[in-house]
Structure formats: C-alpha cells, structure tokens
FIRO-966815 format. One line per field, with one value per residue (C-alpha): residue number from 1; residue in three letters; x, y, z. Coordinates in pm, 1 decimal. Each point is the difference from the previous one (the first is absolute). Layout:
BEGIN
k: [NUM,...] .
r: [Ala,...] .
px: [X,...] .
py: [Y,...] .
pz: [Z,...] .
***
This chain:
BEGIN
k: [1,2,3,4,5,6,7,8,9,10,11,12,13,14,15,16,17,18,19,20,21,22,23,24,25,26,27,28,29,30,31,32,33,34,35,36,37,38,39,40,41,42,43,44,45,46,47,48,49,50,51,52,53,54,55,56,57,58,59,60,61,62,63,64,65,66,67,68,69,70,71,72,73,74,75,76,77,78,79,80,81,82,83,84,85,86,87,88,89,90,91,92,93,94,95,96,97,98,99,100,101,102,103,104,105,106,107,108,109,110,111,112,113,114,115,116,117,118,119,120,121,122,123,124,125,126,127,128,129,130,131,132,133,134,135,136,137,138,139,140,141,142,143,144,145,146,147,148,149,150,151,152,153,154,155,156,157,158,159,160,161,162,163,164,165,166,167,168,169,170,171,172,173,174,175,176,177,178,179,180,181,182,183,184,185,186,187,188,189,190,191,192,193,194,195,196,197,198,199,200,201,202,203,204,205,206,207,208,209,210,211,212,213,214,215,216,217,218,219,220,221,222,223,224,225,226,227,228,229,230,231,232,233,234,235,236,237,238,239,240,241,242,243,244,245,246,247,248,249,250,251,252,253,254,255,256,257,258,259,260,261,262,263,264,265,266,267,268,269,270,271,272,273,274,275,276,277,278,279,280,281,282] .
r: [Unk,Unk,Unk,Unk,Unk,Unk,Unk,Unk,Unk,Unk,Unk,Unk,Unk,Unk,Unk,Unk,Unk,Unk,Unk,Unk,Unk,Unk,Unk,Unk,Unk,Unk,Unk,Unk,Unk,Unk,Unk,Unk,Unk,Unk,Unk,Unk,Unk,Unk,Unk,Unk,Unk,Unk,Unk,Unk,Unk,Unk,Unk,Unk,Unk,Unk,Unk,Unk,Unk,Unk,Unk,Unk,Unk,Unk,Unk,Unk,Unk,Unk,Unk,Unk,Unk,Unk,Unk,Unk,Unk,Unk,Unk,Unk,Unk,Unk,Unk,Unk,Unk,Unk,Unk,Unk,Unk,Unk,Unk,Unk,Unk,Unk,Unk,Unk,Unk,Unk,Unk,Unk,Unk,Unk,Unk,Unk,Unk,Unk,Unk,Unk,Unk,Unk,Unk,Unk,Unk,Unk,Unk,Unk,Unk,Unk,Unk,Unk,Unk,Unk,Unk,Unk,Unk,Unk,Unk,Unk,Unk,Unk,Unk,Unk,Unk,Unk,Unk,Unk,Unk,Unk,Unk,Unk,Unk,Unk,Unk,Unk,Unk,Unk,Unk,Unk,Unk,Unk,Unk,Unk,Unk,Unk,Unk,Unk,Unk,Unk,Unk,Unk,Unk,Unk,Unk,Unk,Unk,Unk,Unk,Unk,Unk,Unk,Unk,Unk,Unk,Unk,Unk,Unk,Unk,Unk,Unk,Unk,Unk,Unk,Unk,Unk,Unk,Unk,Unk,Unk,Unk,Unk,Unk,Unk,Unk,Unk,Unk,Unk,Unk,Unk,Unk,Unk,Unk,Unk,Unk,Unk,Unk,Unk,Unk,Unk,Unk,Unk,Unk,Unk,Unk,Unk,Unk,Unk,Unk,Unk,Unk,Unk,Unk,Unk,Unk,Unk,Unk,Unk,Unk,Unk,Unk,Unk,Unk,Unk,Unk,Unk,Unk,Unk,Unk,Unk,Unk,Unk,Unk,Unk,Unk,Unk,Unk,Unk,Unk,Unk,Unk,Unk,Unk,Unk,Unk,Unk,Unk,Unk,Unk,Unk,Unk,Unk,Unk,Unk,Unk,Unk,Unk,Unk,Unk,Unk,Unk,Unk,Unk,Unk,Unk,Unk,Unk,Unk,Unk,Unk,Unk,Unk,Unk,Unk,Unk,Unk,Unk,Unk,Unk,Unk,Unk,Unk] .
px: [-4940.3,-278.3,118.6,-79.1,-113.5,57.5,-313.8,3.5,-32.3,-375.5,-116.2,-267.8,-95.6,-364.2,-83.3,-332.6,186.5,188.7,-301.1,-35.7,367.3,64.6,-290.2,143.1,352.3,-116.5,-215.6,296.8,241.6,234.1,245.7,70.2,290.0,-263.8,-126.1,317.1,214.8,-279.1,17.0,-160.8,-145.8,-202.8,-349.2,77.4,132.5,-271.0,-261.1,155.2,-25.7,378.2,233.6,358.6,-1.7,257.3,88.3,208.9,-194.5,-8.9,312.9,339.1,330.6,182.4,-10.3,-19.3,-44.8,-240.3,-248.2,-322.2,-23.8,11.1,339.7,94.8,-19.2,-225.4,-264.2,2.4,-85.3,-350.0,8.9,-308.1,107.5,56.9,-346.0,-156.7,188.3,-135.8,-353.0,40.3,122.7,-315.9,-240.5,155.4,19.0,359.1,182.2,320.2,120.2,274.8,142.9,250.0,99.8,155.6,366.7,38.7,366.0,-113.1,-90.5,263.3,-97.1,-147.7,-347.3,84.0,-197.0,-322.7,56.3,54.4,-313.5,-215.3,123.5,-47.7,-355.9,-105.7,155.1,-158.4,-336.0,41.3,327.7,-124.8,18.5,315.5,185.9,250.8,207.0,171.6,245.7,240.9,369.3,-9.7,342.3,137.8,-86.0,11.5,-192.6,-282.0,-20.0,-0.1,-300.3,-198.3,127.5,-79.3,-372.5,44.8,-135.8,-72.7,188.9,268.3,28.8,239.5,13.9,332.0,-193.3,268.4,356.9,287.6,104.2,-331.9,-0.5,36.7,-378.1,-40.8,125.6,107.2,1.8,299.0,3.4,232.9,-197.9,-326.6,151.3,125.8,-350.9,-135.3,297.1,-40.8,-366.8,87.5,269.4,-283.2,-194.2,-268.3,-146.0,134.8,-125.9,115.9,-111.2,149.6,-156.2,108.0,9.2,225.8,291.6,146.0,164.1,-81.5,335.8,-34.9,-341.8,126.3,289.5,-253.8,-175.7,331.0,61.0,-348.5,46.2,335.6,-190.0,-242.5,-298.6,-285.3,-261.9,29.6,-237.7,78.0,-211.2,3.4,84.1,-283.8,59.2,-251.4,46.9,147.2,269.7,127.7,231.4,-128.2,-21.0,313.3,-136.1,-321.4,93.0,-188.3,-192.7,250.9,290.4,-190.6,-46.0,372.9,89.1,-250.6,153.8,351.8,-102.6,-144.4,318.7,196.7,-208.3,-269.3,-295.9,-269.0,20.1,-264.4,111.3,-207.1,-67.7,-248.5,166.4,80.7,155.0,-330.3,-216.9,-158.4,238.1,-176.0,115.7,361.1,-74.9,-286.6,207.4,255.0,-13.4,16.1] .
py: [-21314.2,168.0,228.3,370.1,162.0,363.9,206.7,131.0,-352.7,-32.7,-104.9,-270.4,-236.3,34.8,-346.0,114.7,216.9,-302.4,-180.5,142.6,1.5,-335.6,-152.2,113.7,-113.0,-335.2,-62.3,69.7,-187.3,298.3,42.9,337.3,109.8,181.6,-333.6,-209.1,254.9,93.5,366.2,231.1,215.6,-278.9,119.4,360.7,-104.6,-256.8,262.7,212.5,-295.4,-33.7,-289.4,-95.3,-308.3,-263.6,-219.0,-318.0,-181.4,52.5,-189.2,174.3,-179.9,229.9,6.7,366.5,27.7,296.1,-110.9,-194.7,-135.1,-381.3,-155.4,-334.8,-182.9,195.3,-150.7,9.2,339.8,19.4,95.4,222.3,211.6,317.4,-35.3,-30.0,308.0,191.8,-116.5,126.8,335.0,23.5,-105.3,236.5,277.4,74.4,300.5,-77.5,-358.3,-132.8,-345.2,-177.1,-363.4,-255.3,-67.3,-298.2,-99.4,-335.1,156.4,84.4,367.8,31.5,44.8,317.5,-134.8,12.2,357.4,90.9,-183.5,169.8,346.2,-76.3,-125.6,295.8,254.8,-165.8,18.0,366.1,184.5,276.7,-234.9,54.4,-317.7,-19.0,-313.1,-94.9,-266.2,-237.2,31.5,-275.9,-97.8,301.6,-145.9,295.0,-186.1,-69.5,367.8,95.8,-226.6,205.6,336.4,-85.9,23.7,350.5,-2.8,350.9,-65.6,-263.5,-87.6,-217.4,20.1,42.0,-83.9,77.3,112.1,-216.7,-85.5,-186.2,-183.6,-333.6,19.3,-2.4,-348.2,-24.5,377.5,227.4,373.2,94.7,-212.1,166.0,342.3,-121.8,-115.7,350.3,164.3,-213.7,97.6,367.4,-19.9,-98.9,315.7,-155.3,151.5,-212.0,-61.3,-172.0,-49.8,-39.5,-154.6,169.6,-132.1,-300.0,139.5,248.4,329.4,340.0,41.7,-346.0,86.3,327.4,-187.1,-227.2,314.6,112.3,-338.6,-0.6,347.9,-102.4,-284.8,257.4,-103.9,250.8,-108.2,-117.1,-165.9,-16.6,-205.0,-163.3,-368.5,-180.6,-363.8,-194.1,-335.0,-137.3,-194.4,315.8,273.3,203.7,377.8,161.6,354.6,188.4,304.1,316.8,208.6,280.5,-220.0,-108.6,369.4,58.5,-278.3,132.8,346.6,-142.2,-214.9,300.4,196.2,-278.0,26.5,-269.1,108.6,-137.3,-145.8,-170.1,-39.4,-123.6,-300.3,-164.9,92.3,-294.0,11.8,-52.2,199.6,298.7,-80.5,232.2,302.8,-35.8,92.5,242.8,317.3,-95.0,66.3,-356.0] .
pz: [-6543.4,-195.0,-281.4,47.0,-322.7,-91.1,56.4,-358.4,-140.8,21.2,-346.1,2.5,-280.5,-101.6,-129.0,-147.1,-251.0,-131.6,-142.5,-352.1,-96.6,166.7,-187.6,-335.0,87.6,132.0,-306.7,-226.6,229.0,29.0,285.9,159.2,213.2,207.4,131.5,-15.8,183.9,244.5,-98.3,259.8,-280.0,-157.2,93.2,-97.1,-341.1,-69.3,87.7,-275.2,-240.5,-15.8,66.9,-78.1,-218.0,93.5,-296.8,-38.2,269.7,375.6,112.7,10.2,-50.0,241.9,380.0,101.2,374.5,-9.6,-266.8,56.0,-357.1,-4.2,-62.5,-148.4,-331.1,-241.0,-221.0,-380.1,-145.7,-143.6,-367.5,12.1,299.3,-203.3,-154.0,343.0,119.3,-298.7,79.6,357.4,-132.3,-210.2,276.1,253.4,-262.4,97.1,-141.5,189.7,35.1,228.0,-71.7,221.7,50.0,223.6,-76.7,-233.2,-5.0,-141.4,-336.1,-261.1,-34.8,349.1,-145.8,-192.4,-297.8,199.3,117.9,-365.4,-112.9,265.2,-101.0,-369.3,40.0,216.5,-235.0,-303.0,174.0,97.6,-41.0,232.0,299.3,203.2,92.7,282.6,53.4,324.1,-105.7,178.0,-84.9,-266.3,141.1,-185.8,-342.9,-240.7,-268.9,245.3,95.9,-368.1,-61.3,250.2,-121.0,-362.2,80.1,143.4,356.6,127.5,322.2,58.3,367.9,194.4,378.2,179.6,323.1,259.6,66.4,-130.1,355.7,44.4,-332.1,175.6,48.8,-380.5,-75.7,-363.7,-51.8,-48.5,77.1,-286.2,-245.5,99.2,-62.4,-337.8,-97.6,65.6,-170.1,-312.7,-34.1,50.8,-268.3,-234.6,97.0,219.6,314.1,285.0,351.1,316.6,359.1,345.1,309.6,322.1,354.5,-63.4,196.8,-248.2,101.4,-150.9,-168.0,-155.3,-140.1,-145.5,-161.8,-172.3,-126.5,-149.1,-160.9,-151.1,-144.0,-149.1,-167.2,-139.7,211.3,-41.7,251.7,360.6,245.9,372.1,239.5,342.7,18.0,175.1,93.4,-213.7,174.7,322.2,-184.4,-172.6,125.9,295.2,-23.5,142.5,5.5,-72.5,-206.5,98.2,-254.6,62.5,-108.5,-310.8,-83.6,57.9,-244.0,-253.6,6.2,-28.7,-296.3,-182.4,73.6,-167.7,-316.2,14.4,-212.7,229.5,349.7,211.5,360.6,292.6,222.9,-236.7,-328.2,-226.6,-347.2,-180.7,242.3,-180.3,-284.6,-244.1,202.6,-113.5,-359.3,55.9,28.0,-264.9,-371.0,-132.6] .
***
C-alpha cells in the first residue's frame, strides 16, 4: 500500500544548492549529520552556508530504530579532525557552529575529548563565534561531560528524542540518564537544549509530561519536529502531526518556561540553531 503523505510536507531538496558546501566538506573529509541522517533541510541550510558537523566518524555504535546514520563497528578516530572542523568554520565564515557526533560507546570517554578540542580550537581562533554542541549521553559519565563543559560551549544540547514509553527504539539509551545529562550541564550554568521527534505513536499527555521532565532538568531550549522515515528498514511513521498541533505544543512549552521553542514538521535540533540565542542576553 502506498504511503499517503500529509499535504503540508512538501519540502524539496535542491541539489544545485549543495555544491559549494559539499565541495568544502568533501575536500576536508568532514561528515555532517545533514547528509548522514538524510535531513530534509539540507539544501536550505547548505544554501545558507551552514551545516552541522558530525565528529567521531560516521558509524554509530548504537542501533536506534529511527536514525539513518550508519551503524556498526566504528573506525579509528582521526587525530586532525578538530583542525579540519576549524578549517571548515573559516572557509564557510561561520558565526554560529553546531557540532554533534555519532555515539561512540567503544571509547573510554565517549569521544568527549574531541568535542572539547573542537570548541577550544574554534574559540581560540575567534571567541566571538558561538558554538553549540549536541552530545550523546556519554553513558552518564560525569567526567566526560565536564571535559566538554570546561571549554564553555554557548549551548549544550542532548536530545531526549521521544517519550519514555518508546525508549525501546533508542537501543542503549536511558530516559532518566538523558535527563540527568541535561540537568548536570544546567547545574553548571550552561544554556541547555533538547529535541523531540513526533509521530512515533506518542500521546499528547505523554509529550507534555516530557516537557515537564525537561523543565525539571532545567532545559532552556526545545525543538519539536515530525519524524520522517529516512529508510525502509527504519520505523514507519505512525502519525503526521498537523501544523496546528505543533503550534499547540509550542504554546504549551512556552507556558512551562522554555526560553525558546521551535516547533514544526521540518524542525530539527540544529535547524536555524542561531535563533535560540538571538533574543537572549548571553
């Protein structure tokens, strides 16, 4: 049976707009979550000379059932990766940088050292550049989180992704642990951010309970987007959330005290990331 798509999901990828940014990234051998996760916003972001750098390789050690990033046994980390990220920042003339990674449970600190090195090099180059990190849970390792925080990212992000009742789709993850990662960063006075994908079978009251849990953890920023099946072997969409429901969630999130909320079918945690800080005195 052919899948019927919601009429408001009509974004097309303009492959011509990918050329310049792709050329720079390919030359420097830098991975992006934009490409690996088959993000629907890729052409829009690349046209704006922005991309979300994905460090620690392109193979994840976990088996999440909603993510298109390659899974398996990762390769050895390349020692010059932070230098290549810095070079990309320079060539793209970025003023706001988002760095994420695959999950590397095979590494002692989960790769926290490389997040720290990327932040340090960018800040040493130009301390005016804002750096946002979107980190894995580091298996709850406080020392690993501290390595990242020591270099003072402007935003510390970790995605909760879904309701606790659906956490079986996040193999290796733990809902309580993810909240603790965000809470720990907030206790150290960092701006914190998380994201939820909708349309996986969650109920409204379950989503609102996650909002409450995130606020209790001190989460400042929230991204809400529609789950779109990136590959046939991954989870199918259970529901297409209407723009009206996204607006409802946005209003509820603001009522609960989030400082900035992006909510819509194509919203992703790093999409238009610079907006979250723009209206704040930071």
